[in-house]
C-alpha positions in Angstrom: 0.0 0.0 0.0 1.5 3.5 -0.8 2.6 5.7 1.9 1.0 9.2 2.0 3.2 12.1 1.6 2.5 13.3 5.2 3.5 9.8 6.6 6.7 9.6 4.4 7.6 13.3 5.4 6.9 12.9 9.0 9.1 9.9 9.1 11.9 11.7 7.5 11.6 14.6 10.0 12.0 12.2 12.8 14.9 10.4 11.3 16.6 13.9 10.8 15.9 15.0 14.4 17.3 11.7 15.9 20.3 11.6 13.7 21.2 15.1 14.9 20.8 14.1 18.6 17.5 15.7 19.0 15.7 12.6 20.1 14.1 14.4 23.1 12.6 17.0 20.9 11.1 14.4 18.7 9.6 12.7 21.7 8.2 16.0 23.0 6.6 16.6 19.5 4.8 13.3 19.7 6.9 11.8 16.8 8.0 8.8 18.7 4.4 7.4 18.8 4.1 7.6 15.0 7.6 6.3 14.0 8.3 2.7 13.0 9.1 0.3 15.8 12.9 0.3 15.2 13.1 4.2 15.0 10.7 4.5 18.0 13.2 2.3 20.1 16.0 4.6 19.1 14.0 7.6 20.2 13.0 6.2 23.5 16.5 4.9 24.1 18.0 8.2 23.3 15.4 10.2 25.3 16.4 8.0 28.3 20.0 8.8 28.2 20.0 12.4 27.0 20.6 14.5 30.1 19.7 17.8 28.4 16.2 18.9 28.5 16.5 20.6 25.1 18.8 20.1 22.1 22.0 22.0 21.5 21.8 25.2 19.2 24.2 23.8 16.7 22.4 20.3 16.3 19.1 22.3 15.9 20.5 24.4 13.1 21.9 21.4 11.4 18.6 19.5 11.4 16.7 22.5 10.2 19.1 23.0 7.3 18.7 19.3 6.5 15.0 19.4 6.5 14.9 22.1 3.8 13.4 25.5 3.0 10.2 25.6 5.2 12.2 24.5 8.3 15.1 26.9 7.4 12.7 29.8 7.3 11.0 28.6 10.4 14.5 28.8 12.1 15.1 32.2 10.7 11.8 33.3 12.1 12.6 31.9 15.5 16.0 33.7 15.3 14.2 36.9 15.7 12.4 35.8 19.0 14.7 36.7 21.6 11.7 37.0 23.9 11.1 33.2 23.4 14.4 31.5 23.0 17.8 31.7 25.0 20.3 34.0 23.0 22.5 31.0 22.3 19.6 29.5 20.2 18.7 32.8 18.4 22.3 33.6 17.7 23.1 30.2 16.1 19.8 30.2 14.2 20.9 33.4 12.6 23.6 31.3 10.8 21.0 29.2 9.0 21.9 28.7 5.4 19.4 27.7 2.7 21.3 25.4 0.5 19.1 25.5 -2.4 20.0 24.6 -6.1 18.9 26.4 -9.2 16.4 24.6 -11.4 17.1 24.3 -15.2 16.3 27.2 -17.3 14.1 25.2 -19.5 11.7 24.7 -16.5 11.8 28.5 -15.7 10.9 29.1 -19.4 8.1 26.5 -19.2 6.7 28.3 -16.2 6.7 31.8 -17.9 5.1 30.2 -21.1 2.3 28.7 -19.0 1.7 32.0 -17.0 1.9 34.5 -20.0 0.3 32.2 -22.7 3.4 33.1 -25.1 7.0 32.1 -25.4 9.7 33.8 -23.3 11.1 35.5 -26.5 7.8 37.2 -26.9 7.5 38.5 -23.2 11.2 39.6 -23.0 13.8 40.8 -25.6 16.3 38.9 -23.8 16.6 36.7 -20.5 19.8 35.3 -19.0 19.7 31.5 -18.6 22.0 31.7 -15.6 20.1 32.8 -12.5 21.2 36.2 -10.8 20.2 34.7 -7.5 18.6 31.5 -6.2 16.3 31.1 -3.1 14.1 28.2 -1.6 11.1 29.4 -3.3 12.2 30.7 -6.6 15.1 32.3 -8.5 15.8 35.3 -10.2 17.1 36.0 -13.9 18.2 39.4 -15.3 16.3 40.2 -18.4 15.6 43.3 -20.8 12.2 44.4 -22.2 11.3 45.1 -25.8 11.6 48.8 -25.1 15.2 48.5 -23.6 14.4 48.6 -20.0 16.6 46.3 -17.8 14.3 44.1 -15.4 14.6 41.2 -13.1 12.4 38.2 -13.5 11.6 36.2 -10.4 10.1 32.8 -11.1 8.6 30.3 -8.5 10.4 26.9 -8.6 8.3 24.0 -10.2 6.8 21.6 -7.4 7.7 24.1 -4.6 4.1 24.7 -3.6 3.2 21.2 -2.9 6.3 20.6 -0.7 5.9 23.6 1.2 2.3 23.0 1.9 3.0 19.4 3.1 5.6 20.9 5.5 3.1 23.5 6.8 0.4 21.0 7.5 2.7 18.8 9.3 4.0 21.7 11.4 0.5 22.5 12.4 -0.1 19.0 13.3 3.0 18.9 15.5 2.2 22.3 17.0 -1.2 20.9 18.1 0.5 17.9 19.8 3.1 19.9 21.3 0.5 22.3 22.8 -1.2 19.2 24.4 1.8 17.5 25.8 4.4 20.1 26.5 3.8 23.1 29.0 6.7 25.1 27.4 4.9 24.9 24.0 1.6 26.1 25.6 3.3 28.8 27.4 4.7 30.3 24.1 1.6 29.8 22.2 3.3 27.4 19.8 0.0 27.1 17.7 -0.3 30.7 17.3 3.5 31.0 16.4 3.1 28.4 13.7 -0.3 29.8 12.5 1.5 33.2 11.9 4.5 31.4 10.2 1.9 29.4 7.9 0.3 32.5 6.9 3.5 34.2 6.0 4.8 31.3 3.9 1.6 31.0 2.0 1.8 34.8 1.1 5.6 34.2 0.1 4.3 31.6 -2.4 2.3 34.2 -4.3 4.5 36.8 -6.0 1.3 39.1 -6.0 1.9 39.8 -2.5 5.5 41.1 -3.0 4.3 43.1 -5.9 1.7 44.8 -3.7 4.2 45.5 -1.2 6.5 47.1 -3.6 3.8 49.4 -4.9 2.8 50.2 -1.4 6.3 51.1 -0.6 6.6 53.2 -3.8 3.5 55.2 -2.8 4.6 55.8 0.8 8.3 56.9 -0.4 7.2 58.8 -3.5 8.4 62.1 -2.1 11.4 60.7 -0.2 14.7 62.4 -1.1 17.0 59.3 -0.8 15.3 55.9 -0.9 14.1 54.6 -4.3 11.8 51.6 -4.9 11.9 49.4 -8.2 9.0 49.6 -10.4 6.8 46.6 -10.8 5.6 45.7 -14.4 2.1 44.2 -13.6 1.4 43.1 -17.1 4.5 40.7 -16.5 3.7 39.6 -13.2 1.5 36.8 -11.9 1.5 34.7 -8.7 4.3 32.7 -10.0 6.2 35.4 -12.0 7.4 38.8 -10.9 9.0 41.3 -13.2 10.5 44.4 -11.6 12.9 47.2 -12.4 16.6 46.1 -12.3 18.1 47.8 -9.1 21.7 48.6 -10.4 24.2 50.3 -8.2 27.1 49.8 -5.9 27.0 47.4 -3.0 26.9 49.5 0.3 29.6 47.3 1.8 32.1 48.3 -1.0 33.5 51.2 0.9 36.4 51.8 -1.8 34.0 51.9 -4.8 31.7 54.3 -2.8 34.5 56.7 -2.0 35.8 56.5 -5.4 32.1 57.6 -6.7 32.1 60.6 -4.2 29.3 59.1 -2.2 28.9 60.9 1.2 28.5 57.8 3.2 27.8 59.4 6.5 25.0 61.4 5.1 23.6 58.6 3.1 23.6 56.3 6.1 21.7 59.0 8.2 19.1 59.8 5.6 18.3 56.1 4.6 17.9 55.1 8.4 15.7 58.2 8.9 13.5 57.0 6.0 13.4 53.4 7.4 12.6 54.6 10.8 9.9 56.9 9.3 8.3 53.8 7.8 7.8 52.3 11.3 6.9 55.2 13.3 4.8 57.3 10.9 3.6 54.8 8.0 3.5 51.7 10.2 4.4 49.6 7.3 8.0 48.5 7.0 10.6 46.6 5.2 11.6 43.8 7.6 14.9 42.6 5.9 17.1 45.6 5.3 20.3 43.8 5.2 23.2 44.9 2.9 22.2 42.6 0.1 18.9 44.4 -0.3 20.5 47.9 -0.6 22.4 49.3 -3.5 23.7 52.8 -4.1 22.7 54.5 -7.3 24.7 56.6 -9.6 22.7 59.6 -8.4 23.6 58.9 -4.7 20.3 57.7 -3.8 19.6 54.2 -2.4 17.8 51.3 -3.9 15.8 49.2 -1.6 14.8 45.8 -2.9 13.1 42.5 -2.1 9.7 43.1 -0.3 8.8 39.6 0.5 9.2 40.1 4.4 7.3 43.0 5.6 5.9 44.1 9.1 2.7 46.3 10.0 2.0 48.2 13.2 -1.1 49.7 14.2 -1.3 53.4 15.4 -1.5 52.1 18.9 1.6 50.0 18.9 3.4 52.7 17.1 2.6 55.0 20.0 3.6 52.7 22.5 7.0 52.1 20.7 7.5 56.0 20.6 6.5 56.2 24.3 8.9 53.6 25.3 11.8 55.0 23.6 11.1 58.5 25.2 10.5 56.8 28.6 13.8 55.0 28.4 15.5 58.2 27.5 13.8 60.0 30.5 14.6 57.1 32.9 10.9 56.8 33.6 10.7 53.2 35.1 6.8 53.3 35.5 6.2 54.5 32.0 8.8 51.8 30.5 6.8 49.1 32.6 3.5 50.5 31.2 4.5 50.5 27.6 6.0 47.1 27.8 2.8 45.6 29.3 0.9 47.0 26.4 3.4 45.9 23.7 4.0 42.4 25.0 0.7 40.9 26.6 1.7 38.6 29.6 1.5 34.7 28.7 1.1 33.8 32.3 1.2 35.2 35.8 3.4 38.3 36.2 5.0 39.1 39.6 4.5 42.9 39.5 7.3 43.6 42.1 9.9 41.6 40.3 8.8 43.0 36.9 9.2 46.5 38.2 12.6 45.7 39.8 13.7 44.2 36.4 12.6 47.4 34.5 14.6 49.6 37.0 17.6 47.4 36.6 17.4 47.5 32.8 17.3 51.3 33.0 20.3 51.3 35.2 22.4 49.7 32.5 21.9 52.8 30.4 22.1 55.3 33.2 21.5 58.8 32.2 22.7 58.5 28.6 20.8 60.1 26.1 19.0 57.9 23.6 21.5 58.6 20.8 24.3 57.4 23.2 22.7 53.9 24.0 24.0 50.8 22.6 20.6 49.6 21.2 21.7 46.1 20.1 22.7 45.4 23.7 19.8 47.1 25.2 17.4 45.2 23.0 19.1 42.0 24.2 18.6 42.8 27.8 15.0 44.0 27.1 14.0 40.6 25.7 15.7 38.9 28.7 13.4 41.0 30.9 10.4 40.1 28.9 11.2 36.2 28.8 11.8 36.4 32.7 8.5 38.1 33.2 6.3 35.8 30.9 5.7 38.7 28.4 5.4 37.7 24.8 6.0 40.1 22.0 3.6 40.0 19.0 5.2 38.7 15.8 5.4 42.2 14.1 6.9 43.9 17.2 9.5 41.0 17.3 10.1 41.6 13.7 10.6 45.2 14.2 13.3 44.7 16.9 15.2 42.4 14.5 14.8 45.1 11.7 16.2 47.9 13.8 19.3 45.8 14.7 19.8 44.9 10.9 19.4 48.6 10.1 21.9 49.6 12.5 24.3 47.1 11.1 23.7 48.1 7.6 24.2 51.7 8.4 27.4 51.0 10.1 28.7 49.4 7.0 28.2 52.9 5.4 29.4 54.9 8.4 31.4 53.0 11.1 30.6 55.8 13.7 26.8 55.8 12.9 24.3 55.9 15.9 20.7 54.4 15.4 19.7 56.0 18.7 20.6 59.4 17.3 18.1 58.9 14.3 15.5 57.5 16.7 15.8 60.4 19.0 15.3 62.9 16.1 12.2 61.1 14.6 10.5 59.8 17.7 9.2 63.4 18.9 8.1 64.2 15.3 6.3 61.0 15.1 4.5 61.5 18.4 3.5 65.1 17.4 1.8 63.8 14.2 0.1 61.1 16.4 -1.4 63.9 18.4 -2.1 66.3 15.5 -5.6 67.6 15.0 -6.5 65.0 12.4 -5.3 62.2 14.5 -7.0 63.5 17.6 -10.4 63.7 15.8 -10.0 60.1 14.5 -9.2 58.8 18.0 -12.1 60.9 19.4 -14.4 59.4 16.8 -13.3 55.9 17.5 -13.2 56.3 21.2 -17.0 57.7 21.0 -18.0 54.6 19.0 -16.3 52.2 21.4 -18.0 53.9 24.4 -21.4 53.8 22.9 -20.9 50.2 22.0 -19.8 49.5 25.5 -23.0 51.5 26.9 -25.0 49.1 24.8 -23.4 45.9 25.9 -23.2 46.9 29.6 -26.8 46.3 30.7 -26.9 42.9 29.1 -23.6 41.9 30.7 -24.7 43.1 34.0 -28.1 41.1 33.7 -26.0 37.8 32.8 -23.9 38.5 35.9 -27.0 38.9 38.2 -28.6 35.8 36.6 -25.5 33.8 37.2 -25.4 35.1 40.8 -29.0 34.2 41.4 -28.6 30.6 40.1 -25.2 29.6 41.2 -23.8 32.4 43.6 -20.4 34.0 42.9 -17.1 32.9 44.5 -14.8 35.8 45.2 -11.1 35.9 45.9 -9.7 39.3 46.2 -5.9 40.3 47.0 -5.8 43.7 48.5 -2.7 44.5 46.3 -4.9 44.1 43.2 -7.9 46.4 44.2 -6.3 49.7 43.5 -5.4 48.7 39.8 -8.9 47.2 39.5 -10.5 50.5 40.7 -8.4 52.4 38.2 -9.7 50.4 35.3 -13.3 50.6 36.5 -13.1 54.4 37.0 -11.4 54.9 33.6 -14.0 52.7 31.9 -16.8 54.7 33.3 -15.2 58.2 32.8 -14.7 57.2 29.2 -18.2 55.8 28.9 -19.8 59.1 30.1 -17.2 61.3 28.1 -17.7 59.4 25.0 -21.6 59.4 25.1 -21.5 63.1 25.9 -19.1 63.8 22.9 -21.2 61.8 20.6 -24.4 63.9 21.7 -22.3 67.0 21.0 -21.1 65.9 17.6 -24.8 65.1 16.5 -25.9 68.4 18.0 -23.3 70.4 16.2 -24.1 68.7 12.9 -27.8 69.6 13.3 -27.1 73.1 14.3 -24.7 73.7 11.7 -26.9 72.6 9.0 -29.8 74.7 10.3 -27.4 77.9 10.5 -26.2 77.1 6.8 -29.8 76.9 5.5 -30.6 80.1 7.2 -27.6 81.8 5.7 -25.9 82.6 9.1 -22.7 80.5 8.3 -21.0 78.1 10.8 -18.7 80.7 12.5 -21.1 81.0 15.3 -20.1 81.4 19.0 -22.4 78.5 20.1 -20.9 76.3 17.4 -17.4 77.3 18.3 -17.9 76.7 22.0 -19.5 73.3 21.2 -16.5 72.3 19.0 -14.1 73.3 21.6 -15.9 71.2 24.1 -16.0 68.2 21.7 -12.2 68.6 21.1 -11.5 68.7 24.6 -13.6 65.5 25.3 -11.8 63.9 22.4 -8.4 64.6 23.8 -9.5 63.2 27.2 -10.9 59.9 25.6 -7.5 59.7 23.5 -5.2 60.5 26.5 -7.3 59.5 29.3 -7.4 61.0 32.9 -5.1 58.4 34.2 -2.1 60.7 35.0 -4.5 63.1 36.8 -6.2 60.5 38.8 -2.8 58.9 39.8 -1.6 62.1 41.0 -4.7 62.7 43.2 -4.5 59.1 44.7 -0.8 59.7 45.5 -1.7 63.0 47.2 -4.4 61.3 49.1 -1.9 58.5 50.2 0.5 61.2 51.3 -2.0 62.7 53.5 -3.1 59.7 55.3 -1.9 59.5 58.9 0.6 56.7 59.5 -0.9 53.5 61.2 
């Protein structure tokens, strides 16, 4: 009876893990139960004699490389998760190499023919048979259009989709088993991690995603003075083929060539990094892999940025928390740093508040009173992820990707200018980004969103209270309170109540302003009316209150009350 591709591949995964001394890991993933008898005995025997609870970093890297593209990319993703894995593992996984081989040009030509419905010679005036670059999913060939435009053609390798989808399905099954049988896997939400990885890999299989990313960056950076994005030729691009402008230039690591060309390396490093930081703090959509191989210096001194398969996206709330975190670190404000970290990295288990506050203060002590531009950010991020891991805090995937991207950005900029400081650029951009986040347009949007949320909450509260009362009448309620938790609970209840009232009031004001303005306009009186201006001012104040919250004022009031209490 033929063996299913899943069974054959699962057996191969098991064999690779065991042969690399990772029998314990194979057992924890439930592979021992599904292995043939002889292999199962090897796993159990190795598991009984292996003193280490987890495999060594080097053995893990070798196993992932042997298992192929999907597992290499999984390891590369895990290499960015310093908040989940010890530094020895993340450091080793950054050395992963995808030992892939190019496919024959005849197969590439056949794919192009099937996608475009015409021969390669009709689509391109010329295309090189030798690949310019080869990766696990596809390979790139230099070509020329009939109008003389130099382009790069990326083509997905035949048969890749089937093998990738098979491995992704196996990973999802293994993640589900690990989550049931392994407490550590549950703690790090292994199923969520693999789910995010699965979605990322599926997007990478479709070159239309990369094309859309490139076009979005071209729009975002249309007015940028330094960074340039290659044009995508949509009529010659499909899910399997991507045709884009050839980014010709000098490698940013070739200092001698850059100097000979008269490039101001210091100015270019600062300007390009400022653009990349702006992607994060202002646009919220960023290139997640800005290593030297993805940047080239043009003849005009500008910088090509290429390869948009790996990107990250941050909500406005996350961007604001990141900016506030940076400013709080610079100001040595431990409470603000702790609050930002809790918002950015939701706890995946119990958090010891005292230990967390102590760790945050110790983290800030390592930078002392240094200004942001003087902080060694790579070392700081490494210590920060240790604090997160120690306190059961887990960064969302895009925020982890951001930290890796910032480290890569600094390393790339240092290749241009050895004296470059990422902190200097962050210190320059952060206040500007925060000001934009709190500009009139942003405030109006926040006020509108907060008002809608408050109205929804107002609609939901009666039903929720009724359910609570029904449960109390039928089953009673068991309550356990820790006095240390009462004040934070009171703070949250007060904040919700305040925002509910303010949001409902503001919504009423907005409706009233609209009706009055319409009436005044119909009567020919215009809208510059004292009553309307006063109502507009009140609405703006309420919007600011909803966006910022009254937390700081209330906290100050409670602190004052505590200070006035007589000693016990």
